[in-house]
C-alpha positions as a Python dict, from the first residue, in 0.01 Angstrom:
ca = {
    (1, 'M'): (0, 0, 0),
    (2, 'K'): (246, -246, 128),
    (3, 'G'): (-11, -541, 122),
    (4, 'F'): (-66, -472, -229),
    (5, 'N'): (290, -487, -300),
    (6, 'K'): (359, -821, -176),
    (7, 'R'): (74, -996, -340),
    (8, 'I'): (189, -897, -660),
    (9, 'L'): (560, -947, -605),
    (10, 'C'): (531, -1274, -414),
    (11, 'P'): (369, -1485, -727),
    (12, 'I'): (595, -1290, -981),
    (13, 'M'): (910, -1383, -768),
    (14, 'L'): (786, -1748, -770),
    (15, 'I'): (711, -1755, -1137),
    (16, 'C'): (1091, -1642, -1181),
    (17, 'M'): (1237, -1908, -959),
    (18, 'A'): (1039, -2157, -1131),
    (19, 'L'): (1121, -2030, -1437),
    (20, 'S'): (1485, -2025, -1368),
    (21, 'C'): (1481, -2385, -1219),
    (22, 'L'): (1315, -2483, -1552),
    (23, 'F'): (1624, -2355, -1771),
    (24, 'L'): (1908, -2449, -1529),
    (25, 'T'): (1752, -2829, -1547),
    (26, 'A'): (1737, -2806, -1947),
    (27, 'C'): (2096, -2692, -1968),
    (28, 'K'): (2204, -2940, -1744),
    (29, 'K'): (2048, -3226, -1960),
    (30, 'D'): (2175, -3084, -2259),
    (31, 'R'): (2571, -3106, -2160),
    (32, 'N'): (2521, -3472, -1969),
    (33, 'N'): (2345, -3582, -2275),
    (34, 'P'): (2497, -3453, -2594),
    (35, 'E'): (2340, -3607, -2936),
    (36, 'Q'): (2622, -3769, -3178),
    (37, 'V'): (2581, -3667, -3561),
    (38, 'V'): (2689, -3859, -3819),
    (39, 'D'): (2712, -3680, -4179),
    (40, 'L'): (2851, -3870, -4476),
    (41, 'F'): (3044, -3711, -4742),
    (42, 'N'): (3215, -3822, -5068),
    (43, 'N'): (3396, -3507, -5176),
    (44, 'S'): (3756, -3396, -5170),
    (45, 'W'): (3736, -3204, -4884),
    (46, 'I'): (3942, -3485, -4649),
    (47, 'M'): (4188, -3535, -4931),
    (48, 'E'): (4272, -3174, -4967),
    (49, 'N'): (4306, -3114, -4602),
    (50, 'Y'): (4469, -3449, -4474),
    (51, 'M'): (4627, -3669, -4712),
    (52, 'D'): (4888, -3435, -4891),
    (53, 'A'): (5088, -3736, -4981),
    (54, 'V'): (4799, -3912, -5165),
    (55, 'Q'): (4867, -3801, -5541),
    (56, 'D'): (4578, -3975, -5717),
    (57, 'Y'): (4279, -4124, -5611),
    (58, 'D'): (3962, -4248, -5763),
    (59, 'H'): (3689, -4146, -5478),
    (60, 'A'): (3714, -4083, -5109),
    (61, 'I'): (3407, -4176, -4871),
    (62, 'Y'): (3421, -4061, -4499),
    (63, 'E'): (3213, -3975, -4194),
    (64, 'Q'): (3226, -3670, -4008),
    (65, 'V'): (3125, -3729, -3648),
    (66, 'Y'): (3078, -3443, -3367),
    (67, 'F'): (2877, -3416, -3055),
    (68, 'D'): (2600, -3144, -3070),
    (69, 'W'): (2522, -3011, -2746),
    (70, 'G'): (2212, -2837, -2831),
    (71, 'G'): (2360, -2504, -2903),
    (72, 'R'): (2527, -2475, -2564),
    (73, 'S'): (2902, -2571, -2624),
    (74, 'I'): (3168, -2338, -2577),
    (75, 'G'): (3458, -2319, -2781),
    (76, 'P'): (3541, -2525, -3111),
    (77, 'T'): (3390, -2893, -3160),
    (78, 'E'): (3636, -3181, -3216),
    (79, 'Y'): (3556, -3377, -3520),
    (80, 'R'): (3630, -3706, -3601),
    (81, 'F'): (3678, -3822, -3948),
    (82, 'R'): (3642, -4185, -4036),
    (83, 'G'): (3651, -4336, -4388),
    (84, 'I'): (3817, -4489, -4726),
    (85, 'V'): (4011, -4364, -4985),
    (86, 'Y'): (4038, -4605, -5283),
    (87, 'L'): (4353, -4567, -5462),
    (88, 'T'): (4406, -4568, -5812),
    (89, 'D'): (4633, -4886, -5912),
    (90, 'E'): (4909, -4623, -6029),
    (91, 'E'): (4888, -4486, -5685),
    (92, 'A'): (4866, -4767, -5457),
    (93, 'E'): (5156, -4905, -5590),
    (94, 'R'): (5335, -4525, -5580),
    (95, 'L'): (5229, -4550, -5201),
    (96, 'F'): (5358, -4909, -5124),
    (97, 'E'): (5676, -4823, -5256),
    (98, 'A'): (5713, -4492, -5126),
    (99, 'Y'): (5687, -4582, -4779),
    (100, 'E'): (5798, -4863, -4513),
    (101, 'W'): (5473, -5050, -4419),
    (102, 'E'): (5444, -5297, -4183),
    (103, 'Q'): (5174, -5572, -4159),
    (104, 'T'): (4950, -5510, -3854),
    (105, 'A'): (4645, -5615, -3729),
    (106, 'A'): (4297, -5530, -3869),
    (107, 'P'): (4156, -5276, -3622),
    (108, 'V'): (3812, -5251, -3550),
    (109, 'F'): (3638, -5073, -3833),
    (110, 'E'): (3357, -4844, -3701),
    (111, 'F'): (3120, -4691, -3952),
    (112, 'E'): (2808, -4578, -3905),
    (113, 'K'): (2708, -4435, -4270),
    (114, 'V'): (3019, -4580, -4460),
    (115, 'D'): (2956, -4956, -4606),
    (116, 'A'): (3217, -5127, -4408),
    (117, 'G'): (3144, -5430, -4588),
    (118, 'S'): (3370, -5259, -4880),
    (119, 'V'): (3655, -5256, -4661),
    (120, 'G'): (3825, -5607, -4741),
    (121, 'E'): (3972, -5831, -4563),
    (122, 'G'): (4358, -5717, -4585),
    (123, 'P'): (4631, -5804, -4488),
    (124, 'W'): (4638, -5459, -4373),
    (125, 'Y'): (4969, -5229, -4332),
    (126, 'S'): (5013, -4917, -4128),
    (127, 'C'): (5303, -4664, -4151),
    (128, 'Q'): (5427, -4407, -3877),
    (129, 'Q'): (5589, -4207, -4202),
    (130, 'F'): (5280, -4210, -4334),
    (131, 'D'): (5072, -4080, -4055),
    (132, 'K'): (5319, -3802, -3984),
    (133, 'D'): (5327, -3673, -4370),
    (134, 'N'): (4926, -3716, -4368),
    (135, 'Y'): (4771, -3612, -4003),
    (136, 'P'): (5033, -3404, -3824),
    (137, 'S'): (4789, -3189, -3650),
    (138, 'V'): (4523, -3469, -3551),
    (139, 'M'): (4506, -3789, -3330),
    (140, 'V'): (4532, -4105, -3564),
    (141, 'N'): (4332, -4368, -3409),
    (142, 'Y'): (4396, -4629, -3733),
    (143, 'S'): (4501, -4533, -4073),
    (144, 'V'): (4599, -4875, -4239),
    (145, 'F'): (4643, -4965, -4631),
    (146, 'D'): (4563, -5307, -4803),
    (147, 'G'): (4763, -5208, -5097),
    (148, 'E'): (4430, -5073, -5284),
    (149, 'K'): (4283, -4868, -5046),
    (150, 'L'): (4330, -4641, -4726),
    (151, 'V'): (4092, -4694, -4423),
    (152, 'F'): (4119, -4426, -4174),
    (153, 'D'): (3969, -4280, -3842),
    (154, 'I'): (4139, -3951, -3721),
    (155, 'K'): (4010, -3677, -3457),
    (156, 'Q'): (4119, -3317, -3440),
    (157, 'Y'): (4200, -3192, -3103),
}
């Protein structure tokens, strides 16, 4: 009876060990090489959630960027949003007068799905108070204004 158990038990244990090694290797690979996902939006969500100081705009186009860990991440996903808000002429003028904008160097505009050719040449302006009023709960990589449109790159943390 003892010989019978060893003949069956050893192969079962070897199969279980091999499957465990394969599973752990797959988990480690996903953790080290997440896939970056970029989704393109042209809805009002970004305006409703992050741009309270903007009262009127023509349209907004933005990317939502996050990393897909293969369904094995723990905790919330940190989203990055980057895009362009095209203001109405009246709103652009109002914002330019409402804040103390300082001319700044153009940031490196990093877009994957937003047409970077529509960003324009500048000159670019930034304002710390505008950032505080609109992005109090996110990290601001940049938020610049050229007198017609806002270009932003923000990240939740």
